[in-house]
Backbone as ProteinMPNN parsed JSONL, in Angstrom:
{"seq_chain_A": "MAGVVTLPTLKLGSTGVAVNELQRLLVKVGFWPSDRWGVIDVNVFGPMTMEAVKQFQTAQAIPITGVVDDKTWTTLYVIAAEGKI", "coords_chain_A": {"N_chain_A": [[0.891, -1.153, 0.135], [0.684, 2.103, -0.939], [2.485, 5.155, 0.482], [2.272, 4.25, 2.834], [3.756, 3.897, 6.224], [5.931, 2.162, 7.917], [6.747, 1.972, 11.23], [9.756, 0.964, 13.256], [9.668, -1.001, 16.148], [10.457, 0.194, 19.054], [12.711, -0.305, 22.026], [14.547, 0.001, 25.148], [17.439, 0.581, 24.831], [17.658, 0.617, 22.078], [18.494, 2.157, 19.0], [19.392, 4.859, 16.786], [17.915, 6.682, 13.855], [15.121, 6.653, 13.727], [14.676, 6.53, 16.72], [15.7, 9.187, 17.203], [13.474, 10.295, 15.856], [11.449, 9.621, 17.783], [12.155, 10.732, 20.053], [12.231, 13.773, 19.272], [9.232, 14.011, 18.411], [8.285, 13.339, 21.209], [9.078, 15.633, 22.35], [7.688, 17.493, 21.019], [5.088, 16.929, 21.82], [5.362, 17.448, 24.136], [6.341, 15.913, 26.364], [9.157, 15.46, 26.842], [11.246, 17.718, 28.038], [12.507, 20.228, 26.482], [15.029, 21.459, 26.906], [16.421, 19.295, 27.995], [18.225, 17.749, 26.1], [21.042, 18.464, 26.372], [21.385, 16.3, 28.323], [20.986, 13.497, 27.372], [21.984, 11.201, 25.283], [21.27, 11.587, 21.953], [19.555, 9.871, 19.969], [19.625, 7.479, 21.046], [17.838, 5.07, 22.939], [17.4, 5.545, 25.927], [17.11, 5.175, 29.405], [15.716, 7.774, 30.19], [14.335, 8.34, 27.8], [12.896, 6.104, 28.148], [11.132, 6.671, 30.341], [9.931, 8.749, 29.546], [8.53, 7.995, 27.544], [6.742, 6.248, 28.925], [5.172, 7.853, 30.264], [3.938, 9.493, 28.621], [2.398, 7.095, 27.569], [0.81, 6.771, 29.728], [-0.372, 8.802, 30.123], [-2.054, 8.942, 27.919], [-3.798, 6.756, 28.08], [-2.709, 4.426, 26.887], [-1.115, 0.805, 27.094], [0.912, 0.712, 29.262], [3.879, 0.023, 28.804], [6.36, 1.28, 28.134], [7.671, 0.324, 25.749], [7.646, 1.474, 22.253], [5.395, 0.682, 20.557], [3.122, -0.23, 17.231], [0.9, 1.223, 18.248], [1.326, 2.974, 20.252], [3.588, 4.938, 18.441], [1.307, 5.4, 16.449], [-0.541, 7.524, 17.946], [1.123, 9.155, 19.105], [2.145, 10.377, 16.543], [-0.497, 11.093, 15.916], [-1.319, 13.194, 17.837], [0.928, 15.047, 17.923], [0.343, 16.071, 15.289], [-2.39, 17.539, 15.609], [-1.447, 19.067, 17.717], [-2.218, 19.004, 20.24], [-2.338, 17.857, 23.593]], "CA_chain_A": [[0.075, 0.215, -0.011], [1.063, 3.043, -1.082], [2.113, 5.96, 1.365], [2.238, 3.978, 4.372], [5.284, 3.939, 6.44], [6.053, 1.209, 9.135], [8.16, 2.508, 12.109], [10.028, 0.053, 13.805], [9.269, -1.38, 17.885], [11.648, 0.623, 19.776], [12.728, -0.265, 23.805], [15.234, 0.396, 25.797], [18.567, 0.002, 23.941], [17.373, 0.761, 20.562], [19.255, 3.041, 18.319], [19.397, 5.325, 15.138], [16.939, 7.636, 13.562], [13.621, 5.925, 14.477], [14.85, 6.749, 18.18], [15.552, 10.652, 17.266], [12.245, 10.727, 15.712], [10.757, 9.321, 18.429], [12.792, 12.003, 20.984], [11.258, 14.445, 18.644], [7.874, 13.817, 18.94], [7.891, 13.543, 22.661], [9.244, 17.255, 22.854], [6.898, 18.322, 20.519], [3.742, 16.73, 22.84], [5.468, 17.89, 25.715], [6.747, 14.82, 27.467], [10.608, 15.843, 26.779], [11.451, 18.894, 27.951], [13.602, 20.385, 25.141], [16.405, 21.584, 27.735], [17.183, 17.943, 28.995], [18.791, 17.281, 25.463], [22.081, 18.316, 26.82], [21.79, 15.415, 29.047], [20.974, 12.353, 26.884], [22.748, 10.699, 23.871], [20.171, 11.491, 21.113], [19.377, 8.985, 18.965], [19.522, 6.421, 21.847], [16.915, 4.917, 23.629], [17.895, 4.913, 27.333], [16.441, 5.538, 30.594], [15.103, 8.857, 29.983], [13.428, 8.225, 26.943], [11.973, 5.013, 28.441], [10.719, 7.282, 31.007], [8.948, 9.751, 28.857], [7.538, 6.895, 26.97], [5.626, 5.386, 29.867], [4.571, 8.698, 31.017], [2.746, 9.832, 27.72], [1.67, 5.862, 27.589], [-0.249, 6.771, 30.437], [-1.652, 9.902, 29.709], [-2.834, 8.411, 26.792], [-4.46, 5.466, 28.426], [-2.255, 3.152, 26.426], [-0.283, 0.124, 28.028], [2.246, 1.046, 29.803], [5.111, -0.532, 28.621], [7.851, 1.737, 27.739], [7.954, -0.122, 24.565], [7.139, 2.122, 21.346], [4.972, -0.333, 19.441], [2.318, 0.623, 16.618], [-0.469, 2.036, 19.071], [2.195, 4.06, 20.62], [3.868, 5.222, 17.445], [0.124, 6.058, 15.945], [-1.123, 8.314, 18.962], [1.83, 10.105, 18.998], [1.817, 11.024, 15.285], [-1.795, 11.862, 16.086], [-1.322, 14.049, 18.981], [1.532, 15.776, 17.272], [-0.363, 16.711, 14.243], [-3.307, 18.077, 16.396], [-0.966, 19.921, 18.687], [-2.519, 19.106, 21.736], [-2.35, 16.703, 24.746]], "C_chain_A": [[0.679, 1.035, -0.228], [1.313, 4.396, -0.216], [2.2, 5.571, 2.534], [3.63, 3.647, 4.874], [5.155, 3.501, 7.862], [7.329, 1.554, 9.841], [8.412, 1.072, 13.053], [9.635, 0.087, 15.319], [10.589, -0.615, 18.3], [11.7, 0.125, 21.751], [14.114, -0.122, 23.96], [16.546, -0.496, 25.328], [18.716, 0.212, 22.484], [17.957, 1.997, 20.342], [18.838, 3.7, 17.218], [18.141, 6.531, 15.173], [15.926, 7.735, 13.85], [13.847, 7.041, 16.251], [14.956, 8.506, 18.284], [14.364, 11.095, 16.691], [11.566, 10.446, 16.497], [11.002, 10.527, 19.797], [12.29, 13.178, 20.338], [9.905, 14.774, 19.064], [7.727, 14.292, 20.543], [8.128, 14.875, 23.291], [8.369, 17.488, 22.199], [5.42, 17.987, 21.248], [3.962, 16.856, 24.05], [5.944, 16.962, 26.813], [8.261, 14.756, 27.529], [10.912, 17.264, 26.637], [12.852, 19.432, 27.308], [15.155, 20.645, 26.043], [17.172, 20.089, 28.153], [18.326, 17.571, 27.7], [20.211, 17.278, 25.47], [22.664, 17.0, 27.579], [21.771, 14.081, 28.487], [21.898, 12.509, 25.735], [21.486, 10.662, 23.186], [20.257, 10.19, 20.33], [19.658, 7.223, 19.423], [18.621, 6.205, 22.626], [17.173, 4.579, 25.102], [16.952, 5.019, 28.367], [15.369, 6.57, 30.633], [14.219, 8.896, 29.034], [12.172, 7.025, 26.938], [11.001, 5.728, 29.3], [9.3, 8.459, 30.546], [7.999, 9.275, 27.929], [6.216, 6.517, 27.858], [4.762, 6.856, 30.539], [3.518, 9.292, 29.72], [1.902, 8.483, 27.015], [0.403, 6.172, 28.514], [-1.025, 7.886, 30.575], [-2.559, 9.822, 28.646], [-3.576, 7.186, 26.734], [-4.151, 4.371, 27.501], [-1.865, 1.745, 27.341], [0.52, 0.403, 28.02], [3.562, 0.299, 29.955], [6.414, -0.232, 28.537], [8.456, 1.495, 26.227], [7.264, 0.772, 23.088], [6.654, 1.188, 20.163], [4.043, 0.615, 18.231], [1.318, 1.571, 17.286], [0.284, 3.211, 19.814], [2.522, 5.423, 19.527], [2.458, 6.341, 17.045], [-0.397, 7.469, 16.87], [0.129, 9.56, 18.911], [2.274, 11.091, 17.96], [0.273, 12.38, 15.185], [-1.965, 13.416, 16.723], [-0.043, 15.118, 18.348], [0.676, 16.74, 16.197], [-1.661, 17.92, 14.809], [-2.794, 19.036, 16.933], [-1.699, 20.492, 19.9], [-2.107, 17.986, 22.311], [-3.337, 16.761, 25.48]], "O_chain_A": [[1.718, 0.916, 0.421], [0.237, 4.98, -0.087], [2.221, 6.419, 3.426], [4.521, 3.209, 4.146], [4.561, 4.087, 8.767], [8.488, 1.512, 9.427], [7.53, 0.312, 13.451], [9.277, 1.175, 15.769], [11.677, -0.912, 17.808], [10.751, 0.279, 22.519], [14.855, -0.119, 22.977], [16.713, -1.715, 25.385], [19.74, 0.005, 21.833], [18.005, 2.862, 21.217], [17.904, 3.201, 16.59], [17.621, 7.08, 16.145], [15.516, 8.812, 14.283], [13.196, 8.014, 16.632], [14.43, 9.111, 19.218], [14.061, 12.266, 16.922], [10.5, 11.008, 16.246], [10.056, 11.06, 20.378], [11.698, 13.811, 21.212], [9.556, 15.623, 19.884], [7.201, 15.322, 20.964], [7.647, 15.266, 24.355], [7.636, 18.042, 23.019], [4.595, 18.9, 21.198], [3.198, 16.559, 24.968], [5.921, 17.263, 28.007], [8.695, 13.932, 28.334], [10.894, 17.922, 25.597], [13.992, 19.084, 27.617], [16.196, 20.045, 25.778], [18.331, 19.961, 28.548], [19.379, 17.091, 28.12], [20.813, 16.419, 24.825], [23.837, 16.626, 27.58], [22.552, 13.316, 29.054], [22.433, 13.535, 25.313], [20.605, 9.902, 23.587], [21.345, 9.622, 20.233], [19.814, 6.216, 18.733], [18.346, 7.212, 23.278], [17.157, 3.403, 25.466], [15.785, 4.912, 27.991], [14.244, 6.302, 31.054], [13.183, 9.503, 29.303], [11.137, 6.909, 26.281], [9.842, 5.417, 29.026], [8.223, 8.775, 31.052], [6.97, 9.836, 27.555], [5.032, 6.513, 27.522], [3.773, 6.719, 31.259], [2.333, 9.494, 29.984], [1.015, 8.625, 26.173], [-0.757, 5.916, 28.192], [-2.155, 7.929, 31.064], [-3.594, 10.47, 28.488], [-3.945, 6.626, 25.702], [-4.974, 3.492, 27.243], [-2.452, 1.7, 28.422], [1.202, 0.501, 27.0], [4.154, 0.043, 31.004], [7.382, -0.968, 28.73], [9.339, 2.135, 25.656], [6.06, 0.532, 22.998], [7.268, 0.963, 19.12], [4.127, 1.842, 18.193], [1.017, 2.645, 16.766], [-0.238, 4.322, 19.907], [2.005, 6.537, 19.612], [2.429, 7.561, 17.211], [-0.612, 8.482, 16.204], [-0.118, 10.744, 18.68], [2.663, 12.237, 18.186], [0.054, 13.525, 14.791], [-2.521, 14.416, 16.268], [-0.427, 16.284, 18.444], [0.448, 17.939, 16.354], [-1.713, 19.056, 14.337], [-3.426, 20.087, 16.832], [-1.827, 21.613, 20.39], [-1.536, 17.121, 21.648], [-3.476, 15.95, 26.395]]}, "name": "protein", "num_of_chains": 1, "seq": "MAGVVTLPTLKLGSTGVAVNELQRLLVKVGFWPSDRWGVIDVNVFGPMTMEAVKQFQTAQAIPITGVVDDKTWTTLYVIAAEGKI"}
């Protein structure tokens, strides 16, 4: 199906561009204070990223796993597009 993007499932220890996209979205939806960027390794899914994901999942009534699956990705993109949380 054209236009469909499949994003990888991310978890503690994941690295790369998809993690950077996740962190960017978490900043956009208010679950990652942008002043924390100097404290973390961008593109690395570490403990701070996992905590931000869990907080987002809690706020959105998504199962709190700390893992970024299809449901979490979709919800992040919808909230970011709407510009609200």
